[in-house]
GUFI-662263 format. One record per residue (C-alpha): residue number from 0; chain; x, y, z; residue in one letter. Coordinates in nm, 4 decimals. Each point is the difference from the previous one (the first is absolute). Layout:
pos=NUM; unit=A; c1=X; c2=Y; c3=Z; code=A .
...
! end
This chain:
pos=0; unit=A; c1=-0.1973; c2=-0.3075; c3=-1.3606; code=M .
pos=1; unit=A; c1=-0.1342; c2=-0.1929; c3=0.3145; code=T .
pos=2; unit=A; c1=0.1004; c2=0.1879; c3=0.3583; code=K .
pos=3; unit=A; c1=0.2685; c2=-0.2964; c3=0.0380; code=D .
pos=4; unit=A; c1=0.1356; c2=0.1272; c3=-0.2660; code=G .
pos=5; unit=A; c1=-0.1324; c2=-0.2519; c3=-0.2839; code=G .
pos=6; unit=A; c1=-0.1903; c2=-0.0186; c3=-0.3087; code=T .
pos=7; unit=A; c1=-0.3051; c2=-0.0390; c3=-0.0966; code=K .
pos=8; unit=A; c1=-0.1069; c2=-0.2768; c3=-0.2394; code=T .
pos=9; unit=A; c1=-0.1875; c2=0.1116; c3=-0.3301; code=G .
pos=10; unit=A; c1=-0.3855; c2=-0.0323; c3=0.2235; code=D .
pos=11; unit=A; c1=0.1819; c2=0.2205; c3=0.3054; code=G .
pos=12; unit=A; c1=0.0687; c2=-0.3322; c3=0.2050; code=S .
pos=13; unit=A; c1=0.3337; c2=0.0347; c3=0.2119; code=P .
pos=14; unit=A; c1=0.3058; c2=-0.1398; c3=-0.2107; code=G .
pos=15; unit=A; c1=0.3457; c2=-0.0326; c3=0.0082; code=L .
pos=16; unit=A; c1=0.1989; c2=0.1876; c3=0.2316; code=P .
pos=17; unit=A; c1=0.1383; c2=0.2892; c3=-0.2507; code=S .
pos=18; unit=A; c1=0.3711; c2=-0.0201; c3=0.0507; code=S .
pos=19; unit=A; c1=-0.0955; c2=-0.3323; c3=-0.2435; code=I .
pos=20; unit=A; c1=-0.2715; c2=0.0865; c3=-0.2013; code=S .
pos=21; unit=A; c1=0.1265; c2=0.3221; c3=-0.1146; code=D .
pos=22; unit=A; c1=0.3575; c2=-0.0629; c3=-0.0543; code=H .
pos=23; unit=A; c1=0.1994; c2=-0.2358; c3=-0.2083; code=N .
pos=24; unit=A; c1=0.2942; c2=0.0177; c3=0.1907; code=M .
pos=25; unit=A; c1=0.0541; c2=-0.4228; c3=-0.0217; code=Y .
pos=26; unit=A; c1=0.0345; c2=-0.2352; c3=-0.2250; code=K .
pos=27; unit=A; c1=-0.2829; c2=-0.2151; c3=0.0582; code=F .
pos=28; unit=A; c1=-0.2143; c2=0.2674; c3=-0.0602; code=Q .
pos=29; unit=A; c1=0.0608; c2=-0.0569; c3=-0.3617; code=D .
pos=30; unit=A; c1=-0.1122; c2=-0.4271; c3=0.0280; code=L .
pos=31; unit=A; c1=-0.3104; c2=-0.0471; c3=-0.1569; code=R .
pos=32; unit=A; c1=-0.1013; c2=-0.2189; c3=0.3023; code=V .
pos=33; unit=A; c1=0.0291; c2=0.3272; c3=0.2393; code=Y .
pos=34; unit=A; c1=-0.2331; c2=0.1525; c3=-0.3095; code=K .
pos=35; unit=A; c1=-0.2182; c2=-0.2427; c3=0.0342; code=L .
pos=36; unit=A; c1=-0.0501; c2=-0.0298; c3=0.3297; code=A .
pos=37; unit=A; c1=-0.0458; c2=0.3591; c3=0.0341; code=L .
pos=38; unit=A; c1=-0.2979; c2=-0.0733; c3=-0.2644; code=E .
pos=39; unit=A; c1=-0.0991; c2=-0.2312; c3=0.1857; code=Y .
pos=40; unit=A; c1=-0.0458; c2=0.2370; c3=0.3795; code=V .
pos=41; unit=A; c1=-0.1809; c2=0.2199; c3=-0.1983; code=D .
pos=42; unit=A; c1=-0.2486; c2=-0.2946; c3=-0.1476; code=T .
pos=43; unit=A; c1=0.0287; c2=-0.1102; c3=0.3003; code=V .
pos=44; unit=A; c1=-0.1377; c2=0.3122; c3=0.2298; code=Y .
pos=45; unit=A; c1=-0.2814; c2=0.1288; c3=-0.2329; code=K .
pos=46; unit=A; c1=-0.1936; c2=-0.3919; c3=0.0397; code=L .
pos=47; unit=A; c1=0.0740; c2=0.0182; c3=0.3939; code=S .
pos=48; unit=A; c1=-0.1921; c2=0.3149; c3=-0.0570; code=G .
pos=49; unit=A; c1=-0.3075; c2=-0.2273; c3=-0.0915; code=S .
pos=50; unit=A; c1=-0.0433; c2=-0.1992; c3=0.2110; code=L .
pos=51; unit=A; c1=-0.2303; c2=-0.0486; c3=0.2499; code=P .
pos=52; unit=A; c1=0.0565; c2=0.3010; c3=0.3099; code=Q .
pos=53; unit=A; c1=-0.0024; c2=-0.3358; c3=0.2485; code=S .
pos=54; unit=A; c1=0.2948; c2=-0.1535; c3=-0.1768; code=E .
pos=55; unit=A; c1=0.1657; c2=0.3593; c3=0.0418; code=H .
pos=56; unit=A; c1=0.2154; c2=-0.0419; c3=0.2930; code=F .
pos=57; unit=A; c1=0.1083; c2=-0.3584; c3=-0.0604; code=N .
pos=58; unit=A; c1=-0.0051; c2=-0.1176; c3=-0.3546; code=L .
pos=59; unit=A; c1=0.0566; c2=0.3258; c3=-0.1556; code=R .
pos=60; unit=A; c1=0.3427; c2=0.0799; c3=0.2000; code=S .
pos=61; unit=A; c1=0.0798; c2=-0.2969; c3=-0.0314; code=Q .
pos=62; unit=A; c1=0.0147; c2=0.0116; c3=-0.4176; code=L .
pos=63; unit=A; c1=0.1785; c2=0.2985; c3=0.0528; code=E .
pos=64; unit=A; c1=0.2482; c2=-0.0101; c3=0.1874; code=R .
pos=65; unit=A; c1=0.0903; c2=-0.4046; c3=-0.1736; code=A .
pos=66; unit=A; c1=0.0063; c2=0.2234; c3=-0.3008; code=A .
pos=67; unit=A; c1=0.1885; c2=0.2223; c3=0.1195; code=T .
pos=68; unit=A; c1=0.2619; c2=-0.2281; c3=0.1316; code=S .
pos=69; unit=A; c1=0.0927; c2=-0.1582; c3=-0.2966; code=V .
pos=70; unit=A; c1=0.1228; c2=0.3527; c3=-0.1689; code=V .
pos=71; unit=A; c1=0.1826; c2=0.0696; c3=0.3200; code=L .
pos=72; unit=A; c1=0.1380; c2=-0.3754; c3=0.0284; code=N .
pos=73; unit=A; c1=0.1722; c2=0.0601; c3=-0.3971; code=I .
pos=74; unit=A; c1=0.1070; c2=0.3358; c3=0.0832; code=A .
pos=75; unit=A; c1=0.2224; c2=-0.1952; c3=0.3369; code=E .
pos=76; unit=A; c1=0.0757; c2=-0.3173; c3=-0.1527; code=G .
pos=77; unit=A; c1=0.1536; c2=0.2110; c3=-0.2818; code=S .
pos=78; unit=A; c1=0.1962; c2=0.2193; c3=0.2583; code=T .
pos=79; unit=A; c1=0.3588; c2=-0.0738; c3=-0.0425; code=G .
pos=80; unit=A; c1=0.0262; c2=-0.1368; c3=-0.2860; code=Q .
pos=81; unit=A; c1=0.3078; c2=0.0094; c3=-0.2492; code=S .
pos=82; unit=A; c1=-0.1251; c2=0.0223; c3=-0.3647; code=N .
pos=83; unit=A; c1=0.1069; c2=-0.3378; c3=-0.1019; code=A .
pos=84; unit=A; c1=-0.2358; c2=-0.1412; c3=0.3479; code=E .
pos=85; unit=A; c1=-0.2939; c2=0.2662; c3=-0.1473; code=Q .
pos=86; unit=A; c1=-0.0179; c2=-0.2299; c3=-0.3115; code=K .
pos=87; unit=A; c1=0.0117; c2=-0.3140; c3=0.0692; code=R .
! end
């Protein structure tokens, strides 16, 4: 766990907050697209670590934030929906 309460991905990179990744409390966590997005985040963190040091501040940061944003947008977009709306 990171200092801010987040988790670490398989390679030790910071991941999503533990409140999102450790508990299966929300409907979106059962969605296939959400699970694939989590795998995508892990892949991006692993690959971004192999970028040249000169790219770590800009490109690496942007890639990691964009990948995490996908997961968070799926979660945000599914809150407050009924089961019928969720299935659409």
